[in-house]
N, C-alpha and C positions, 0 to 999 in steps of 0.2 A: 504493500499500500504506499503510495506516494505521501510526502510531507502534507501537501495541500489536502489530500483526502482524509488523511489522519486528523488534521486539524478541524475539518468540516464534521467529521464523525464525532469528535469529542464534544463540540458546541452542540451539535444536534442531540447527543446523548444527555448532555447536561440539561437541556431544555425539555426533553422528554422525562427525564428523571424527576424533575420538579413538579410535573404534572401526575405522573403515574403515583397511584396510592391506593387506599381502600376502595373508593367510589369507581375509579377506572378499571383496575385489574379485576375487579369482583364483577363488573358488568352492571352493578346496581345503578349507578348515576345514567348509564345508557338507557336502561328501562325507564327511569322516571322523567328523563328529558326528551327521549325521542321514540321509544317502542310504545308508549301509551297513546301516541298520536297515530298509531297504525301505520299504514303504507307512507303517510306523510312524514313519519319520523325518519325515513331514509332521506328525504329531501331536507329535514331539519339537521341531520347529521352532515351532510354535504354542505350546507350553509355555514355551519359551525366550523368545519374544517378550513373553508375559504377565509372565514373572518379570523380564525386563530393563526393560521399560517401566514396570512398576509400581514396582520398587525404585528405578529412576532417578528417577520422579517423587517418591517418598517422600523420597529424599536431597535433591533439589532444593528440595522444600518446606521440610524441616528446616533446610537452609543458608541459605535466605532468611529463614526465621522467627527463627533464632537469631543471624543475621548472622555465621556462621561460614562464610568463603569460602575456606578452605583445607582439603583432604582430612583432614589430620591433626587440625586443630582440630575439624573436624565429627565424626570418629570418637571422639575424646576427649569431646566433648560427649554423644555417645550412649552410650558404653559405658565410659568412664573412661580414665585415662592409660595403663594397661597395654596394653589392647587398642589403643590409639592408636599406641603404640610397636611394636606387633607388626604393625599394618596398615602403618605406615610401611617396615618392612623388606620386607613382601609386595610393596609398591608398587615398591620398587626391584627386587626380583627379578623381578617381572612386567614391567617396563620393559626389563629386560635381555633377557629372553626374547623379548619382542616385537621388540626391536631386532635380535636375532639371526635371527629369522623373517623381517623385512623384508629384510635382506642375503641370506638364503637364497633368498627370493622373487625377488630381482633376478637371481641366477644361474639359477634354474629358467626364468624367462621368457626370458632370453637364450639358453639352451641349446634350449628348446622351439620358440622362434619364429625365432631366428636361426641356430641350430645351432653356437653358441659352445660352448666349453668351460665347464662349470659354475663352475668356479674363477675363470675370467676374468671371467664375468658378474657374480659377487659381488664381485670386485676392482673393477670398473668402477663398480657401484652404491656401494660403500663410498667410493670416491674423490670421486664427485659429492656425497654426504652431508658428507664432511669439507670440501670446498670451500665448501659453503653454510654450515657451521658457523663457518667462519673468516671470513665475510662477514656482510653485513646480513640479518637474518632476516625484517625486515618484509614484504618483497615476497612471501616465501614464505606468509605468513599470509594475505595477500590473495588469492593464488592458490587457497589451501585453501579459502577460502569460496566460490569460484567453481566449483571442481572437484568438490567432494563433492557437490552437487546433480546435476552432470553425470553423475557416476559412478553415482549410485543411478539415475538415469533410464535411463542406457544399459544397467545390468545388468538392469532390469526389461524394457526393450526386447527385449534378447537372449534373456530367458526366455519372453517371450510369443510371440515369433516362433518359437523353438524349439518350444514346446508346440503351436503351430498347425500346424507343419509335421509333428509327429510323428504316426505311424500308431496310436499307443496313446492311447485315450481318456483324458481327465483322470480319469474315475471309475474307471479301471482301475489308475492308478498305486498306489493304496492296497493293491493285491493283490501288488505285487511283493514277492518274499521277501527276507529279510535276507541280507547277503553273508557274514557270518561271525558266530559266537557271541562275545560279550564283554560289556561292561558294558550294563546295561539302558538302553532308549532314553530313558526319563525321567531316569536319573542323568545320562546324557550332556548332556541338554538343560539340567539345573540346573548341570552344570560349565561349560558354554558361557556361560550367563547369569552365572555367578559371575566368569568370566574378564572377560567384557566390562563388568561393573559395576566391577571393580578398575580397568580401563583407562579407563572413562568417568569415574570419580571423580577422575581426575587433572586434568580440565578442568571438569567440570560445576559444583563449588562456586564457583570464581571467575567462571563465566559467568553464575551466577545474580544477580550484581551489577547486571546489566542490567534484571532484572525489577522491576516496581513493586510486587509483592505475592507472597507465598508461593505463592498459587493460581495466578498467572500463571507463576512458575518451575516449578511442577509440571506444568501444562499442556504447556509447552514440551518438558520432558524426555520427558512421555509421548508426544507427537507424535514426537519424534525416535526414540524407542525403537520405536514402532509402525511407523514407515517402515522402519527398519531391519529389524525383524522380518518384515515383508512381503516386502522383498527377499530375506531368508533364506528364506522360505516358497517364493517363486517360484523361486529358484535350487535349491532341494531338488527341486521339481518338475522342473526342467529336467534335473538330474542323473539323476533316475529315468528321464526320458524317453530319455536317452543311454545308460542301464545296459545291460551292465556295462563298455562301452568306456571310459566316462569315469572309472571307478574307478582306472585305472592311468595317468592324466594329471595331471601336475602343476598345470597351469593350466586347469581345465575351462571358465572363461569364455572364454578365448582359442580353446580347441578348438571350443566351440560357435559361435563367430563364424566360424570356418574353415570349418565344415560348412554354415552358412547363407549367409554373405557372404565368399567367399574373398578378394575384392579388399580388403576392410577390415580384415584382420588387423593390418596395420601400425599404423592409427590406433588400434585398440583396444590393442594392446600398448604404445603410447607412454602412453595414458592409465593403464593398469594400473601401468607402471614409475613414472610420476610419483606415483601415489598410494603406491607402496612408498617412494619416495624421501622424499616429505613426512612419511609415518608414521615412517619411520626417523630423519629429522632430529629430528622432535618427541621421540621416545623418546630419542634421544641426548642432546638438551638437557635433558630431564627428568632423566636420569642425572648429566649434568654438573652440574646445580643441586645435586643431593644430595650429590655428591662434593665439590663446592666448599665446602659447609657443613661437612662433616666434616674435611676435609683442607686447605682453604683454597686460594687460588689463583683464576684466571681461570675463569669457567664454560665458556666454549669450548675451553679447553685440555682441561679434564676430560671434555667432551663428545666430543671426538676420541679421548681415551684410551679412552672406553667403547666407542666403535666398534672399535678395535683389539682390545679385551679380548674382545668379543663374536664377532670373526671366527672363532676356532677352532670355536665351537658350530656354525657353518654346515656344518661337516664332516658333520653328521647328514644333511644333505639337507633339502630344503623339506618334503616330505610327512612325513618322520620326526620333524623338529623340531616341527611342529604337533601330531603325534600324542602326542609325549612332554611338550612344555612347557606347551601350552594346558591340557590336563587337570590338570596340577600346580598351575598358577597358579588354575585355576577351583576346585580343592579348597580352596585358601587362602581365596580369597574366600567360598566357601560357609561356611567355618568362622567367618569373621568376621561374617557376617551371622547365623549361628545364635547365636553367642555374644552378639550385640547383642540379638536378639529376647528370649533367655533372661533377660538383665540388665533388659530392658524390663519383662517380666512379673513378675519378682522385686521389682522396685522400685516398679512401679506407675506409673511415669512415667520420662521420659528423664533420667538421671542428669545433674547439673550438672557443668560442667567445673571 
């Protein structure tokens, strides 16, 4: 692999790794954002892919072009200090909601696959994250670089195998009726993209330091966004092929594996759980960094405190937490994007910081 391709790969994996977590790899967020809209959910997944990849590429391009490799500096550069401060608050709340969902995902996975009590599964996941936080994090970062491509490949393999075995032809998936009335499919797609962009911006600007040019940074983010979007599309199709049974399942990906390869549930469950632990650790560390700046003290201590603070939110349950917290964070992300675009057109250029 050439040095250029290696740099693009690393940036793409960093972007994807920031997004992959309990909701994505489990398939639960895909069900709640897209599959509930029936066949239109496929259009929603496609729209979210374009928005997520396009906005991510634009953010990476501007970050590398301006030399702003911190998310707050980048937002201040684009839209001024007030919006930058607002985005900083939004990022903190989004990381907190993502951490709570990772913890809830561990509980839901343990309950569905092992028959454990949900609370026991959440406590076990929290304990492992705390142990990692008080130890050396460098090994975790290396594992993340290896596991992210494997998880995406595995998710695609499960979707393809399920669709090939399904009695419903691919062409008929678009005719499946919506499960229930709610927000329009296109709005849910934009909320999904808004949430993921907020999470992605926690890692994308610093990752663009590796790029040799703004164009290379943009291409890497575009590639990462398109790969994630393709996985979301495939998982939406998988969910529609198993509809409506999968609507009531907390971990649709594990359910699909159980239907197709009953003997491999354990391996898939371990991979899903590792993804939840890694994402939860990253979110807790990000929160610890912000709390340490505000209140002073060791980052790891505040990261552990963040885990404890977020534990009560897991009482919502995995599916309900995704249904409530993701759209709220997505709405905040969309608001930041809209304000930034308005300021761009009013100023005729990107405001200087």
